[in-house]
One Martini backbone bead per residue (centre of mass of N, CA, C, O) as a GRO file, in nm:
protein
  435
    1UNK     BB    1   0.102   0.032   0.011
    2UNK     BB    2   0.156   0.367   0.013
    3UNK     BB    3   0.242   0.399   0.310
    4UNK     BB    4   0.485   0.209   0.285
    5UNK     BB    5   0.643   0.384   0.080
    6UNK     BB    6   0.668   0.633   0.268
    7UNK     BB    7   0.861   0.522   0.477
    8UNK     BB    8   1.102   0.522   0.281
    9UNK     BB    9   1.082   0.828   0.207
   10UNK     BB   10   1.119   0.949   0.499
   11UNK     BB   11   1.378   0.748   0.575
   12UNK     BB   12   1.668   0.912   0.460
   13UNK     BB   13   1.843   1.034   0.702
   14UNK     BB   14   1.755   0.882   0.977
   15UNK     BB   15   1.813   0.579   1.129
   16UNK     BB   16   1.672   0.655   1.418
   17UNK     BB   17   1.417   0.711   1.238
   18UNK     BB   18   1.086   0.567   1.262
   19UNK     BB   19   0.798   0.525   1.117
   20UNK     BB   20   0.499   0.451   1.285
   21UNK     BB   21   0.274   0.391   1.069
   22UNK     BB   22   0.396   0.079   1.012
   23UNK     BB   23   0.326  -0.002   1.293
   24UNK     BB   24   0.283  -0.265   1.549
   25UNK     BB   25   0.256  -0.309   1.859
   26UNK     BB   26   0.563  -0.376   1.968
   27UNK     BB   27   0.701  -0.195   1.761
   28UNK     BB   28   0.571   0.069   1.844
   29UNK     BB   29   0.688   0.070   2.132
   30UNK     BB   30   0.987   0.071   2.051
   31UNK     BB   31   0.989   0.335   1.889
   32UNK     BB   32   0.888   0.528   2.109
   33UNK     BB   33   1.119   0.469   2.301
   34UNK     BB   34   1.349   0.548   2.108
   35UNK     BB   35   1.262   0.841   2.062
   36UNK     BB   36   1.271   0.932   2.356
   37UNK     BB   37   1.567   0.870   2.395
   38UNK     BB   38   1.669   1.055   2.166
   39UNK     BB   39   1.547   1.315   2.276
   40UNK     BB   40   1.709   1.326   2.548
   41UNK     BB   41   1.991   1.349   2.400
   42UNK     BB   42   1.918   1.647   2.261
   43UNK     BB   43   1.618   1.720   2.370
   44UNK     BB   44   1.366   1.831   2.563
   45UNK     BB   45   1.107   1.589   2.575
   46UNK     BB   46   0.807   1.513   2.607
   47UNK     BB   47   0.604   1.277   2.697
   48UNK     BB   48   0.399   1.018   2.603
   49UNK     BB   49   0.090   0.947   2.664
   50UNK     BB   50  -0.112   0.674   2.684
   51UNK     BB   51  -0.371   0.785   2.547
   52UNK     BB   52  -0.233   0.885   2.293
   53UNK     BB   53  -0.093   0.629   2.210
   54UNK     BB   54  -0.350   0.454   2.183
   55UNK     BB   55  -0.473   0.617   1.946
   56UNK     BB   56  -0.236   0.592   1.747
   57UNK     BB   57  -0.241   0.286   1.744
   58UNK     BB   58  -0.526   0.263   1.635
   59UNK     BB   59  -0.472   0.408   1.371
   60UNK     BB   60  -0.261   0.213   1.278
   61UNK     BB   61  -0.436  -0.041   1.262
   62UNK     BB   62  -0.641   0.068   1.055
   63UNK     BB   63  -0.434   0.121   0.834
   64UNK     BB   64  -0.333  -0.173   0.809
   65UNK     BB   65  -0.645  -0.264   0.734
   66UNK     BB   66  -0.754  -0.020   0.524
   67UNK     BB   67  -0.906   0.199   0.725
   68UNK     BB   68  -0.892   0.523   0.667
   69UNK     BB   69  -1.134   0.663   0.779
   70UNK     BB   70  -1.103   0.563   1.070
   71UNK     BB   71  -0.824   0.676   1.107
   72UNK     BB   72  -0.907   0.974   1.081
   73UNK     BB   73  -1.112   0.978   1.312
   74UNK     BB   74  -0.904   0.931   1.535
   75UNK     BB   75  -0.732   1.179   1.475
   76UNK     BB   76  -0.964   1.385   1.517
   77UNK     BB   77  -1.003   1.328   1.815
   78UNK     BB   78  -0.729   1.426   1.900
   79UNK     BB   79  -0.747   1.717   1.771
   80UNK     BB   80  -0.980   1.818   1.956
   81UNK     BB   81  -0.733   1.806   2.197
   82UNK     BB   82  -0.470   1.980   2.120
   83UNK     BB   83  -0.437   2.174   2.368
   84UNK     BB   84  -0.356   1.914   2.561
   85UNK     BB   85  -0.100   1.883   2.405
   86UNK     BB   86   0.211   1.826   2.349
   87UNK     BB   87   0.460   1.868   2.128
   88UNK     BB   88   0.509   1.566   2.064
   89UNK     BB   89   0.215   1.486   2.019
   90UNK     BB   90   0.161   1.679   1.790
   91UNK     BB   91   0.379   1.579   1.599
   92UNK     BB   92   0.267   1.286   1.575
   93UNK     BB   93  -0.008   1.359   1.469
   94UNK     BB   94   0.094   1.503   1.207
   95UNK     BB   95   0.250   1.267   1.106
   96UNK     BB   96   0.008   1.085   1.052
   97UNK     BB   97  -0.134   1.270   0.860
   98UNK     BB   98   0.080   1.277   0.645
   99UNK     BB   99   0.073   0.977   0.575
  100UNK     BB  100  -0.228   0.962   0.501
  101UNK     BB  101  -0.231   1.172   0.276
  102UNK     BB  102  -0.021   1.039   0.097
  103UNK     BB  103  -0.186   0.771   0.067
  104UNK     BB  104  -0.416   0.969  -0.087
  105UNK     BB  105  -0.259   1.177  -0.282
  106UNK     BB  106  -0.225   1.435  -0.073
  107UNK     BB  107   0.028   1.643  -0.084
  108UNK     BB  108  -0.059   1.915   0.031
  109UNK     BB  109  -0.156   1.800   0.311
  110UNK     BB  110   0.109   1.668   0.382
  111UNK     BB  111   0.270   1.927   0.400
  112UNK     BB  112   0.106   2.065   0.619
  113UNK     BB  113   0.155   1.846   0.831
  114UNK     BB  114   0.471   1.852   0.835
  115UNK     BB  115   0.489   2.149   0.917
  116UNK     BB  116   0.362   2.097   1.196
  117UNK     BB  117   0.588   1.932   1.304
  118UNK     BB  118   0.828   2.156   1.280
  119UNK     BB  119   0.669   2.373   1.458
  120UNK     BB  120   0.768   2.217   1.684
  121UNK     BB  121   0.999   2.243   1.934
  122UNK     BB  122   0.974   1.970   2.120
  123UNK     BB  123   1.168   1.759   1.929
  124UNK     BB  124   1.328   1.542   1.769
  125UNK     BB  125   1.589   1.573   1.557
  126UNK     BB  126   1.527   1.332   1.372
  127UNK     BB  127   1.240   1.423   1.299
  128UNK     BB  128   1.312   1.697   1.179
  129UNK     BB  129   1.503   1.602   0.961
  130UNK     BB  130   1.319   1.402   0.803
  131UNK     BB  131   1.088   1.606   0.751
  132UNK     BB  132   1.241   1.819   0.590
  133UNK     BB  133   1.334   1.629   0.365
  134UNK     BB  134   1.049   1.547   0.278
  135UNK     BB  135   0.947   1.831   0.215
  136UNK     BB  136   1.141   1.880  -0.019
  137UNK     BB  137   1.032   1.649  -0.197
  138UNK     BB  138   0.735   1.734  -0.204
  139UNK     BB  139   0.780   2.019  -0.325
  140UNK     BB  140   0.906   1.910  -0.582
  141UNK     BB  141   0.660   1.745  -0.670
  142UNK     BB  142   0.499   2.039  -0.680
  143UNK     BB  143   0.703   2.255  -0.811
  144UNK     BB  144   0.825   2.395  -0.538
  145UNK     BB  145   1.147   2.500  -0.538
  146UNK     BB  146   1.180   2.720  -0.328
  147UNK     BB  147   1.063   2.559  -0.093
  148UNK     BB  148   1.257   2.322  -0.113
  149UNK     BB  149   1.511   2.494  -0.042
  150UNK     BB  150   1.430   2.574   0.235
  151UNK     BB  151   1.423   2.289   0.355
  152UNK     BB  152   1.708   2.202   0.283
  153UNK     BB  153   1.860   2.427   0.440
  154UNK     BB  154   1.745   2.353   0.713
  155UNK     BB  155   1.847   2.067   0.718
  156UNK     BB  156   2.155   2.130   0.678
  157UNK     BB  157   2.191   2.304   0.931
  158UNK     BB  158   2.096   2.079   1.134
  159UNK     BB  159   2.282   1.840   1.052
  160UNK     BB  160   2.608   1.912   1.000
  161UNK     BB  161   2.678   1.738   0.751
  162UNK     BB  162   2.800   1.591   0.503
  163UNK     BB  163   2.718   1.539   0.193
  164UNK     BB  164   2.595   1.322  -0.002
  165UNK     BB  165   2.561   1.237  -0.321
  166UNK     BB  166   2.252   1.217  -0.314
  167UNK     BB  167   2.210   1.498  -0.184
  168UNK     BB  168   2.349   1.663  -0.399
  169UNK     BB  169   2.149   1.589  -0.623
  170UNK     BB  170   1.900   1.716  -0.498
  171UNK     BB  171   2.004   2.002  -0.500
  172UNK     BB  172   2.057   2.012  -0.805
  173UNK     BB  173   1.766   1.963  -0.900
  174UNK     BB  174   1.638   2.211  -0.763
  175UNK     BB  175   1.818   2.430  -0.883
  176UNK     BB  176   1.755   2.367  -1.175
  177UNK     BB  177   1.442   2.412  -1.159
  178UNK     BB  178   1.517   2.718  -1.049
  179UNK     BB  179   1.749   2.829  -1.247
  180UNK     BB  180   2.025   2.757  -1.072
  181UNK     BB  181   2.292   2.655  -1.238
  182UNK     BB  182   2.554   2.693  -1.074
  183UNK     BB  183   2.453   2.542  -0.821
  184UNK     BB  184   2.385   2.280  -0.957
  185UNK     BB  185   2.670   2.220  -1.065
  186UNK     BB  186   2.820   2.209  -0.797
  187UNK     BB  187   2.665   1.959  -0.682
  188UNK     BB  188   2.700   1.750  -0.914
  189UNK     BB  189   3.013   1.754  -0.906
  190UNK     BB  190   3.047   1.650  -0.620
  191UNK     BB  191   2.911   1.380  -0.670
  192UNK     BB  192   3.096   1.279  -0.898
  193UNK     BB  193   3.369   1.305  -0.748
  194UNK     BB  194   3.307   1.105  -0.524
  195UNK     BB  195   3.276   0.844  -0.704
  196UNK     BB  196   3.538   0.864  -0.874
  197UNK     BB  197   3.736   0.854  -0.630
  198UNK     BB  198   3.635   0.538  -0.586
  199UNK     BB  199   3.599   0.414  -0.892
  200UNK     BB  200   3.327   0.496  -0.985
  201UNK     BB  201   3.023   0.531  -1.158
  202UNK     BB  202   2.828   0.752  -1.268
  203UNK     BB  203   2.525   0.827  -1.299
  204UNK     BB  204   2.342   0.891  -1.564
  205UNK     BB  205   2.156   1.124  -1.448
  206UNK     BB  206   2.393   1.298  -1.355
  207UNK     BB  207   2.516   1.357  -1.635
  208UNK     BB  208   2.265   1.482  -1.754
  209UNK     BB  209   2.254   1.717  -1.553
  210UNK     BB  210   2.530   1.831  -1.620
  211UNK     BB  211   2.474   1.886  -1.915
  212UNK     BB  212   2.233   2.083  -1.871
  213UNK     BB  213   2.396   2.299  -1.725
  214UNK     BB  214   2.600   2.362  -1.949
  215UNK     BB  215   2.388   2.440  -2.156
  216UNK     BB  216   2.262   2.681  -1.997
  217UNK     BB  217   2.568   2.813  -1.977
  218UNK     BB  218   2.707   2.801  -2.252
  219UNK     BB  219   2.915   2.514  -2.261
  220UNK     BB  220   3.005   2.315  -2.512
  221UNK     BB  221   3.270   2.183  -2.421
  222UNK     BB  222   3.147   2.057  -2.161
  223UNK     BB  223   2.928   1.896  -2.298
  224UNK     BB  224   3.123   1.718  -2.456
  225UNK     BB  225   3.257   1.579  -2.211
  226UNK     BB  226   3.000   1.448  -2.109
  227UNK     BB  227   2.941   1.285  -2.368
  228UNK     BB  228   3.195   1.115  -2.347
  229UNK     BB  229   3.110   0.980  -2.080
  230UNK     BB  230   2.844   0.852  -2.182
  231UNK     BB  231   2.981   0.676  -2.397
  232UNK     BB  232   3.180   0.527  -2.209
  233UNK     BB  233   2.960   0.417  -1.989
  234UNK     BB  234   2.672   0.368  -2.188
  235UNK     BB  235   2.657   0.321  -2.497
  236UNK     BB  236   2.447   0.497  -2.669
  237UNK     BB  237   2.327   0.594  -2.965
  238UNK     BB  238   2.241   0.887  -2.886
  239UNK     BB  239   2.524   0.973  -2.776
  240UNK     BB  240   2.684   0.953  -3.034
  241UNK     BB  241   2.519   1.164  -3.193
  242UNK     BB  242   2.551   1.395  -2.991
  243UNK     BB  243   2.856   1.407  -3.002
  244UNK     BB  244   2.878   1.475  -3.301
  245UNK     BB  245   2.723   1.746  -3.273
  246UNK     BB  246   2.927   1.878  -3.074
  247UNK     BB  247   3.175   1.873  -3.254
  248UNK     BB  248   3.050   2.062  -3.461
  249UNK     BB  249   2.996   2.308  -3.271
  250UNK     BB  250   3.326   2.323  -3.191
  251UNK     BB  251   3.493   2.246  -3.470
  252UNK     BB  252   3.531   1.907  -3.471
  253UNK     BB  253   3.502   1.737  -3.756
  254UNK     BB  254   3.685   1.494  -3.731
  255UNK     BB  255   3.545   1.374  -3.480
  256UNK     BB  256   3.267   1.360  -3.599
  257UNK     BB  257   3.332   1.151  -3.816
  258UNK     BB  258   3.444   0.929  -3.631
  259UNK     BB  259   3.185   0.889  -3.464
  260UNK     BB  260   2.983   0.836  -3.696
  261UNK     BB  261   3.131   0.596  -3.818
  262UNK     BB  262   3.123   0.418  -3.564
  263UNK     BB  263   2.814   0.417  -3.540
  264UNK     BB  264   2.759   0.276  -3.805
  265UNK     BB  265   2.928   0.016  -3.753
  266UNK     BB  266   2.748  -0.041  -3.481
  267UNK     BB  267   2.435   0.022  -3.562
  268UNK     BB  268   2.325   0.327  -3.459
  269UNK     BB  269   2.236   0.405  -3.748
  270UNK     BB  270   1.887   0.454  -3.872
  271UNK     BB  271   1.825   0.720  -3.962
  272UNK     BB  272   1.806   0.894  -4.244
  273UNK     BB  273   1.921   1.171  -4.152
  274UNK     BB  274   2.190   1.049  -4.037
  275UNK     BB  275   2.295   0.928  -4.297
  276UNK     BB  276   2.304   1.188  -4.461
  277UNK     BB  277   2.500   1.333  -4.270
  278UNK     BB  278   2.734   1.137  -4.320
  279UNK     BB  279   2.758   1.179  -4.623
  280UNK     BB  280   2.821   1.483  -4.599
  281UNK     BB  281   3.079   1.445  -4.438
  282UNK     BB  282   3.236   1.293  -4.651
  283UNK     BB  283   3.227   1.521  -4.860
  284UNK     BB  284   3.360   1.742  -4.679
  285UNK     BB  285   3.625   1.532  -4.641
  286UNK     BB  286   3.698   1.399  -4.919
  287UNK     BB  287   3.508   1.103  -4.920
  288UNK     BB  288   3.306   1.003  -5.161
  289UNK     BB  289   3.303   0.694  -5.171
  290UNK     BB  290   3.178   0.653  -4.888
  291UNK     BB  291   2.918   0.800  -4.950
  292UNK     BB  292   2.822   0.615  -5.179
  293UNK     BB  293   2.823   0.344  -5.020
  294UNK     BB  294   2.635   0.429  -4.796
  295UNK     BB  295   2.390   0.479  -4.983
  296UNK     BB  296   2.379   0.201  -5.105
  297UNK     BB  297   2.322   0.049  -4.840
  298UNK     BB  298   2.069   0.213  -4.757
  299UNK     BB  299   1.897   0.133  -4.997
  300UNK     BB  300   1.914  -0.180  -4.963
  301UNK     BB  301   1.801  -0.159  -4.647
  302UNK     BB  302   1.575   0.077  -4.637
  303UNK     BB  303   1.677   0.353  -4.483
  304UNK     BB  304   1.671   0.490  -4.773
  305UNK     BB  305   1.515   0.663  -5.000
  306UNK     BB  306   1.533   0.680  -5.363
  307UNK     BB  307   1.558   0.975  -5.408
  308UNK     BB  308   1.658   1.213  -5.613
  309UNK     BB  309   1.851   1.368  -5.414
  310UNK     BB  310   2.010   1.102  -5.330
  311UNK     BB  311   2.099   1.011  -5.606
  312UNK     BB  312   2.258   1.264  -5.670
  313UNK     BB  313   2.461   1.235  -5.438
  314UNK     BB  314   2.573   0.963  -5.527
  315UNK     BB  315   2.667   1.039  -5.808
  316UNK     BB  316   2.859   1.269  -5.722
  317UNK     BB  317   3.038   1.087  -5.553
  318UNK     BB  318   3.136   0.902  -5.778
  319UNK     BB  319   3.251   1.127  -5.957
  320UNK     BB  320   3.454   1.239  -5.743
  321UNK     BB  321   3.582   0.929  -5.733
  322UNK     BB  322   3.613   0.827  -6.033
  323UNK     BB  323   3.312   0.654  -6.072
  324UNK     BB  324   3.137   0.652  -6.346
  325UNK     BB  325   3.030   0.362  -6.381
  326UNK     BB  326   2.865   0.388  -6.102
  327UNK     BB  327   2.699   0.649  -6.179
  328UNK     BB  328   2.524   0.574  -6.421
  329UNK     BB  329   2.285   0.403  -6.297
  330UNK     BB  330   2.200   0.633  -6.109
  331UNK     BB  331   2.135   0.845  -6.332
  332UNK     BB  332   1.919   0.679  -6.470
  333UNK     BB  333   1.729   0.663  -6.227
  334UNK     BB  334   1.701   0.970  -6.186
  335UNK     BB  335   1.588   1.044  -6.466
  336UNK     BB  336   1.313   0.887  -6.427
  337UNK     BB  337   1.230   1.100  -6.178
  338UNK     BB  338   1.254   1.333  -6.371
  339UNK     BB  339   1.140   1.660  -6.536
  340UNK     BB  340   1.438   1.686  -6.650
  341UNK     BB  341   1.788   1.722  -6.791
  342UNK     BB  342   2.008   1.707  -6.569
  343UNK     BB  343   2.087   1.400  -6.558
  344UNK     BB  344   2.153   1.377  -6.858
  345UNK     BB  345   2.397   1.567  -6.849
  346UNK     BB  346   2.559   1.393  -6.645
  347UNK     BB  347   2.554   1.139  -6.818
  348UNK     BB  348   2.710   1.252  -7.056
  349UNK     BB  349   2.971   1.301  -6.894
  350UNK     BB  350   3.019   1.003  -6.809
  351UNK     BB  351   3.035   0.888  -7.090
  352UNK     BB  352   3.275   1.061  -7.176
  353UNK     BB  353   3.473   0.956  -6.945
  354UNK     BB  354   3.418   0.641  -7.076
  355UNK     BB  355   3.411   0.648  -7.400
  356UNK     BB  356   3.087   0.695  -7.470
  357UNK     BB  357   3.001   0.868  -7.731
  358UNK     BB  358   2.706   0.801  -7.819
  359UNK     BB  359   2.579   0.815  -7.536
  360UNK     BB  360   2.654   1.109  -7.492
  361UNK     BB  361   2.486   1.219  -7.723
  362UNK     BB  362   2.211   1.114  -7.639
  363UNK     BB  363   2.201   1.257  -7.358
  364UNK     BB  364   2.244   1.544  -7.456
  365UNK     BB  365   1.990   1.558  -7.635
  366UNK     BB  366   1.791   1.498  -7.406
  367UNK     BB  367   1.860   1.745  -7.234
  368UNK     BB  368   1.778   1.956  -7.452
  369UNK     BB  369   1.480   1.867  -7.473
  370UNK     BB  370   1.397   1.885  -7.161
  371UNK     BB  371   1.553   2.068  -6.993
  372UNK     BB  372   1.651   2.233  -6.697
  373UNK     BB  373   1.952   2.314  -6.719
  374UNK     BB  374   2.199   2.470  -6.552
  375UNK     BB  375   2.448   2.388  -6.771
  376UNK     BB  376   2.418   2.417  -7.100
  377UNK     BB  377   2.705   2.463  -7.208
  378UNK     BB  378   2.812   2.176  -7.127
  379UNK     BB  379   2.640   2.013  -7.320
  380UNK     BB  380   2.775   2.124  -7.579
  381UNK     BB  381   3.057   2.034  -7.508
  382UNK     BB  382   3.002   1.731  -7.496
  383UNK     BB  383   2.886   1.704  -7.780
  384UNK     BB  384   3.140   1.805  -7.926
  385UNK     BB  385   3.343   1.588  -7.816
  386UNK     BB  386   3.199   1.337  -7.908
  387UNK     BB  387   3.196   1.403  -8.212
  388UNK     BB  388   3.500   1.426  -8.243
  389UNK     BB  389   3.568   1.124  -8.162
  390UNK     BB  390   3.383   1.044  -8.431
  391UNK     BB  391   3.451   1.257  -8.663
  392UNK     BB  392   3.217   1.488  -8.630
  393UNK     BB  393   3.294   1.792  -8.716
  394UNK     BB  394   3.036   1.953  -8.779
  395UNK     BB  395   2.883   1.882  -8.519
  396UNK     BB  396   3.100   1.987  -8.333
  397UNK     BB  397   3.104   2.286  -8.430
  398UNK     BB  398   2.805   2.338  -8.371
  399UNK     BB  399   2.820   2.291  -8.064
  400UNK     BB  400   3.037   2.511  -8.005
  401UNK     BB  401   2.874   2.747  -8.111
  402UNK     BB  402   2.658   2.723  -7.889
  403UNK     BB  403   2.857   2.753  -7.643
  404UNK     BB  404   2.946   3.056  -7.695
  405UNK     BB  405   2.669   3.180  -7.556
  406UNK     BB  406   2.815   3.082  -7.289
  407UNK     BB  407   3.022   3.223  -7.072
  408UNK     BB  408   3.131   2.957  -6.910
  409UNK     BB  409   3.193   2.809  -7.214
  410UNK     BB  410   3.340   2.990  -7.430
  411UNK     BB  411   3.643   2.941  -7.395
  412UNK     BB  412   3.640   2.634  -7.453
  413UNK     BB  413   3.490   2.653  -7.724
  414UNK     BB  414   3.710   2.812  -7.871
  415UNK     BB  415   3.939   2.605  -7.842
  416UNK     BB  416   3.792   2.370  -7.978
  417UNK     BB  417   3.739   2.496  -8.248
  418UNK     BB  418   4.031   2.520  -8.332
  419UNK     BB  419   4.104   2.223  -8.299
  420UNK     BB  420   3.891   2.106  -8.501
  421UNK     BB  421   3.981   2.264  -8.749
  422UNK     BB  422   4.264   2.147  -8.764
  423UNK     BB  423   4.177   1.849  -8.775
  424UNK     BB  424   4.004   1.876  -9.027
  425UNK     BB  425   4.231   1.973  -9.216
  426UNK     BB  426   4.419   1.735  -9.169
  427UNK     BB  427   4.226   1.512  -9.271
  428UNK     BB  428   4.199   1.626  -9.560
  429UNK     BB  429   4.498   1.616  -9.632
  430UNK     BB  430   4.530   1.314  -9.581
  431UNK     BB  431   4.323   1.223  -9.792
  432UNK     BB  432   4.460   1.355 -10.042
  433UNK     BB  433   4.729   1.206 -10.016
  434UNK     BB  434   4.611   0.922 -10.055
  435UNK     BB  435   4.491   0.992 -10.344
   0.00000   0.00000   0.00000
C-alpha cells in the first residue's frame, strides 16, 4: 500500500528515526521508546502519555487494515483535544496525518501536516531532520522549487554533516529546476567527484543533469566532455549521435566524422536523416567514395528511400571519386524520376568520361530536349567533344558554336573550335594525300 512506500520515502536521512505509521503492536512500542530515548539525548522532549499513544496506535492498526476513513476519524478525535497535547504529542499527531494524506495521494495536505510537525519546538532532532528532508522532496514533487530549497537548507543547517552524493544530487535537481544553474552545477559536480574518487561510475542521470547545466550555461566544450563520458560509460546510440553533433558545434569536424563513422559501423545509425548527415560529412571531408557506398548500402537496406535528391548525391559522390561507371546506373535511375534534363546532362558527362561517345551524344541531346539544365553550355561542350571523338567534325563545330553563347562555356568552346578546325583541315589534307 502507498503508506508503506512512504515509510521508505520519509526515512532517508536519519537511521535512528523510524516512521511509526507502519508499525503495530510491540514494534510500535519499541519505536516510541527509542524516539523518546533519542529525544532526551538531544533536546528535552516531553513524554507521550498513554492515552495519546493508545489512540495513535489504534489509528495505526486501522491504517494497517486498510480502513483509512476510520483511521482519520481516530486522528480527528485526538486533534479535537489538541490544546491539551504537549509538543511531542502534537508532532506525532501531525506526523500520522502526513502519512495518511500522502497515502491518499493528497500531497498538498501531506505538506501542510509535515510543516505542522516541524513547527513544534520540543521534538526529537531526528524527527525534525527526516521531516524537513521529506518536505523538500514533497515540495519538489509539487514543483514548488523555491519552497523545496527552503526546506533543504533548513535541513542542511540542522544536520551539520557533509552531504552524501545522493543528497548533493537532490540539491542539484532542485537548483536546476529553479533555474539556478551555477549552484546546480556545483552540487552535481561534487556528487560526481565523490563517486569517481572511489573508482565508481557516476549514475547516468547525474551526467545528464551535469550536461543540462552546462548547456544552460552555454558552455558547449563542457557539454562535449560530458557527452564523451556518457558514451564511455553507457554506450547508447543516442549519445554517440549527440556527441557527433557537439563536435560539429565546437568546430571539431574530424572528431565528428570519426564518431559518426564508428556509430554507423556499430549499427547505431538507423534514421534516414542521420545517414544523410554522415554522407554529407564524407563529402565535406573529401572522401566521396565512402559517401557513395554508404548511400548504396542504405538504399539496399531500406534505411533511405532512393529519392531523386539522394540519388543525385550518390551519383555526384561516385563522380567525385572518379567512379563514373558506378555513377552511370544511378544517374539513369535518377533521370527516370526527374521532370527535366539535369540528370541526362550529368549522364552525358559520365559517358564522355568513360569513352562512350555515342551514348554521351544521346544523353546530351535528351538533356537539350527536356530542358531545365543548370549549365546548358556544358551540355553543348560534351556534345561537341563526343562528336569530335567520332570524327563528326561538322556536328562538333556546330555544338561548340552553340556553347559560345554561354559565358561560362565560351572560353573552352573557342579553344575546342580552333582545335577541331585544325584537326578537320589535317584530316582533309591526309585524305587528299592518300588519294
